[in-house]
N, C-alpha and C positions, 0 to 999 in steps of 0.2 A: 504494500500500500504506500503510495507516494503522497506526500503532503507538501504544500508550498507555504512557507512562512516569510514574514517580512521582518528583517532585523537591521536596524540602523541604516535605512535606505537601501538595503541589499536584499534582493529576493533569494531565498534558499529553498531548494528542493530536498526533502528528507525522505529516506526510505524507512518507513516505520515497520516494514515486514521482516526486517532482519536485525533485531536488537542484539547488541554485543554486551552481555552481562559481565561486568568486571568486578563483581563482588565474590567473596568466598563464603560458601554455605557454612552455617554454624551447626555443628553436630555434637553429640555426647560420646563420640568415639575417639580413639587414639589418633585418627586421621585429622582431627581438628588442629589448625595451627595455634600456637600458644606463644605469648610473649609476657615479659614482666613477672616471671617467677611464680606464676599461679598454676593451678591444676586445670584439667580439661573442664568444659561446661558440664552441667548436670541437667538432664531432662528426664524426669521421672513422674509416674502417676501419683496423684493425690491419694492418700490412704486415710479412711475414717473407720477405725475398728476393723471389721471383716470386709469392708467395702474398698475395692481398688478401682481407681479410675482408668481402667484399661480393658477394652472390649475383649481382647484375646484371653484375658483371665476369667471371663465368664461371669463377672460380678458387676458389670456396668454396661449400660447401653451406649455409652460415649467414652471416647478417649479424653482424659482430663488431666493434663500434665502441668506440673510446675517446672519452670526453667530458671536455672541459676547460672549467670554468666557475667563477664566483665567486658564492656564494649571495647575498652582499650587493648585488652590482652587476648581476646578470643576470635578476632576476625575483622572483617571490613567494618570500619566505623568512621563517622564524620564528627568532628569536634569544632567548637567555637573557642574564642579567646578565654571563655570561662574556665577552660582547662588549666590555665596558669595564673588566674587572677584571684586575689583574696575575696573580692566582691563576687556574688553569684551571677552568672550569665548562663542561659540555657541555649542549647542548639535549637530547640523548638521555637524559641523567640528570635533567634538570630537568622535562621535560614527561612526566608519567606518566599523566595522564588526558586524554581526547580529545574529550569531549562537554561542552558548556557552554551555558547560556542566554545569548544574546547580544542586544544591542540595536543595530540599524542606524540610524545618524543621518547625515543629509546636511547638510553645512556649507559655506557659501561663505566662504573665508578673507577676513579684513579687511586692508585696506591700512594698514600702519603704517610711515611713512617710506618706505623702498624695498622693504620686505618685505611678503609676504602671510602672515598668521599666523592660527592657530586659537586662540581665546581661551577662558578659563575660562567666561565667560558664555555663549558659544556651546555649549560642551559641556554646561553645566548646563541650558540651555534644551532641547537635544536629548534629554537623558535624561529631563527632565520628572518628576523625583522617583523614577525607577526606579533600582534597584541591581543590574544584571545581573552575571554573572560575566565577561562579555566585552563590549567595545564595538567596533563596526565603523564606522569613519569613512569616508564617501564624500564627497570634496570636489567642489564645484561650480565651474564647469560640468563635467559628467561626460562627456567626449568619448572616443570610441574611440581617439583619438590616444595615450591613456595606455598602450595595449597595445604600442606600439612607440616610445615617446618616448625621446629621448636627453637625459638629465637633467644631464649634466656641464656645469658652468659656467653653469647657468640660474637659480640661486638659487630653488629650488622653495619652495612654502609649507611651513610647519612649525608645530609645537605650541609655544605659549608655556609657560614653565616652570610657571606657576601652573595652566595647564590640565592638564598632566601630573600635578601634585600633587593637583588636584581629583579626577582619575580614580583615583589611588591611594587617596586618603582616602574615596572612594566604595566602596571594597572591590573594585573591578574588578581581576581577576587577569590578564586578557589583552586587549591593545590591538592592534587591526588597523587599518591605514590604507593608502590608495592612493597614498602618496608614497614616495620612496626612503629617507626618514628622518623620524623625529619631530623631529629637530633641524635647525637651519640648516646649509646646505651649508658655509659658511665661518664657523666660530664659535670659532676659536682653540682647538679641542679641549675646550671647556667641557662639551658634551653635557648641557646643563641638563635637557632633557626626559627623556632616558634615565635620568639619575641621580635625578630626582624620582620617576619612575614606579617604579624598582627600589629606591628608598630607599637609594641609595649615595652617601655623602658623601666617602669616601676609597677610591679604587680599590685601595689596597694592604691596607687592613684594613677588612673589612666590618662594618657595623652589626649588632648582634645581631638586628635585625628586618629585615635586607635581604631582599628578596622573591625567594628562590631558585627558587620554583616559578612565578613570573610570566613572561610572554613578551610580546614585541613582534613583530608580523608586519607587514612592509612590502611595498609594491609589489603590493597586491591590485588587483583591478578588479571593482567591483560593477555589474552591468548595470542600466540605467535601469528595467527592468521590475520589479525588486525594490523594493517599497515600504518606507519607513522603518517600523520597528516591531520586534517581538520574533521571534526565530528560535532554533532549535536549531543550534548550531555544532559541526561535526565538524572538528577541527584536527589534521591528519595531517602528520607529517614523515617524512623518511627517517632511518634510524638512524645518523646521523653522530655520532661523538664529536668534536664541534666546537662552537664557540660558536653556530653557526647552521646551518640546514639548509634546502634548498628545501622548500617545503611546499604542501599542497593543502587550504586551508580551504574547507569546503562548508557552505552554509546550508540549513536545511529549514524550511518553513512549519509553524507550530504553532498550536494552539488550547488555551487554558487551560480545563480542566473545573472542576467544582465542587470546592472544597477539602474534604478529608476531616477 
């Protein structure tokens, strides 16, 4: 199904029939990816005495599960600047629009000392002069192991501070990446990339131009079949009044038509 939308005086044709889901499913198995030193999610039926909320147990007409998970450590999630501020801000109040023009870029992190990092020059090269509303970063090599990787104590790649600053100064509002964090796993709480992207210098008193409506989405997985380039991004969250929510970002192929 093809749809035509108008965006900033530019007509765009979008193929809605072939969504590219770049989220990772949340399961209660050992295949679930995990970060930040926690255990796997728990999905289990409610039990009231002899009653079990599971149809296959023969004691209920419905499946009735409790789910215990952490959005930051258990899979694809979208967070707002409330993730790092003393004052409470929720992703549900921060993200009010859900469709954005996005640029998918593939980057192989560079070795600097003992760390693998994504640099400003790599981001600049990947964008190639474009100024999308969202950037989707796929790190290379892009193996299926990301779908079930245990990241704790592995020092995953991360964004250098100047790379995050360049993304902000490029006017990009939404940053999506296939890593558990844009920052170094052990960084003494500095959170340099988070702060640079959201323009937060002091977590107790926000700058007047702190980016309240900007989001970071981590632990995505972009299939190899998706080529680098421009897409329409649908960024959907659950309506949690929390700094972060599990999310389902979906990309759609598009074609730019003649400008009006």
